[in-house]
C-alpha positions as CSV (number, residue, x, y, z in Angstrom):
1,X,-8.6,19.7,11.5
2,X,-11.0,17.1,10.2
3,X,-10.3,13.4,10.5
4,X,-9.9,13.0,6.8
5,X,-7.4,15.9,6.8
6,X,-5.4,14.2,9.6
7,X,-5.3,10.9,7.6
8,X,-4.1,12.8,4.5
9,X,-1.3,14.4,6.5
10,X,-0.3,11.1,8.1
11,X,-0.2,9.5,4.6
12,X,2.0,12.4,3.4
13,X,4.3,12.0,6.4
14,X,4.6,8.2,6.0
15,X,5.3,8.6,2.3
16,X,8.0,11.1,3.1
17,X,9.4,8.9,5.8
18,X,9.6,6.0,3.4
19,X,11.3,8.2,0.8
20,X,13.8,9.5,3.4
21,X,14.8,6.0,4.2
22,X,15.4,5.2,0.5
23,X,12.4,2.8,0.1
24,X,10.9,4.8,-2.7
25,X,14.0,5.2,-4.9
26,X,12.0,4.5,-8.1
27,X,9.3,7.1,-7.4
28,X,9.4,10.8,-7.9
29,X,8.4,12.1,-4.5
30,X,7.6,15.7,-3.8
31,X,6.7,17.2,-0.4
32,X,2.9,16.7,-1.0
33,X,3.2,13.3,-2.7
34,X,1.0,10.5,-1.3
35,X,1.3,7.0,-2.6
36,X,-1.9,5.0,-3.3
37,X,-3.2,3.2,-0.3
38,X,-2.1,-0.2,-1.7
39,X,1.4,1.1,-2.5
40,X,1.7,2.8,0.9
41,X,0.7,-0.4,2.7
42,X,3.0,-2.7,0.7
43,X,6.0,-0.4,1.0
44,X,5.4,0.1,4.7
45,X,5.1,-3.6,5.4
46,X,8.2,-4.2,3.3
47,X,10.5,-1.5,4.7
48,X,9.3,-0.4,8.2
49,X,10.8,-2.0,11.3
50,X,8.3,-3.8,13.4
51,X,8.5,-1.0,16.0
52,X,7.4,1.5,13.3
53,X,4.3,-0.4,12.2
54,X,2.1,1.9,14.4
55,X,2.7,4.5,11.7
56,X,0.8,2.3,9.3
57,X,-1.9,1.1,11.6
58,X,-2.5,4.7,12.7
59,X,-3.7,5.4,9.2
60,X,-5.3,2.2,8.0
61,X,-7.5,-0.3,9.9
62,X,-6.0,-3.7,10.6
63,X,-8.4,-5.5,8.2
64,X,-7.4,-3.2,5.3
65,X,-3.7,-3.8,5.9
66,X,-4.2,-7.5,6.2
67,X,-6.3,-7.7,3.0
68,X,-3.6,-5.8,1.0
69,X,-0.9,-8.1,2.5
70,X,-2.9,-11.2,1.5
71,X,-3.6,-10.0,-2.0
72,X,-0.4,-8.2,-2.9
73,X,2.4,-9.8,-0.9
74,X,1.5,-13.3,0.3
75,X,1.3,-15.0,-3.1
76,X,4.9,-13.8,-3.9
77,X,7.7,-16.3,-3.5
78,X,10.1,-13.3,-3.5
79,X,9.7,-12.2,0.1
80,X,8.8,-15.5,1.8
81,X,10.9,-14.7,4.9
82,X,9.3,-11.3,5.3
83,X,5.8,-12.8,4.7
84,X,6.5,-15.4,7.5
85,X,7.6,-12.6,9.9
86,X,4.5,-10.6,9.1
87,X,2.2,-13.6,9.3
88,X,3.4,-14.6,12.8
89,X,4.1,-11.2,14.4
90,X,1.6,-8.9,12.8
91,X,-1.3,-11.0,11.4
92,X,-1.4,-13.7,14.1
93,X,-1.2,-16.7,11.7
94,X,-0.6,-20.0,13.5
95,X,0.6,-22.0,10.6
96,X,2.1,-20.0,7.8
97,X,2.4,-22.8,5.2
98,X,-1.1,-24.0,5.6
99,X,-2.5,-20.4,5.7
100,X,-0.6,-19.5,2.5
101,X,-1.7,-22.6,0.7
102,X,-5.3,-22.1,1.8
103,X,-5.4,-18.4,0.9
104,X,-3.3,-18.5,-2.3
105,X,-5.1,-21.6,-3.5
106,X,-8.4,-19.8,-3.4
107,X,-6.9,-16.8,-5.1
108,X,-5.6,-18.5,-8.2
């Protein structure tokens, strides 16, 4: 099996796993459904337990996941606690408030 085929299978499996846990309740998920990369990363960061994050990083490079987190999740005031947890435990941010201000200030 080619590497690209393996990645597709892993994306399908992660999509199905998120659906099985109820995280994709607003989506119509079939056995071969794959979310877009952005959606898969955001949903995974939002719903996976920290111990399960290897499922995500086995598919996407760290830099890609971090970039999606910064662009899609960090600016939101909705998940501030989740963003702090991700910042400190996954993305090795030393000072969340300063990082968020610096990054989000540049984005808007």
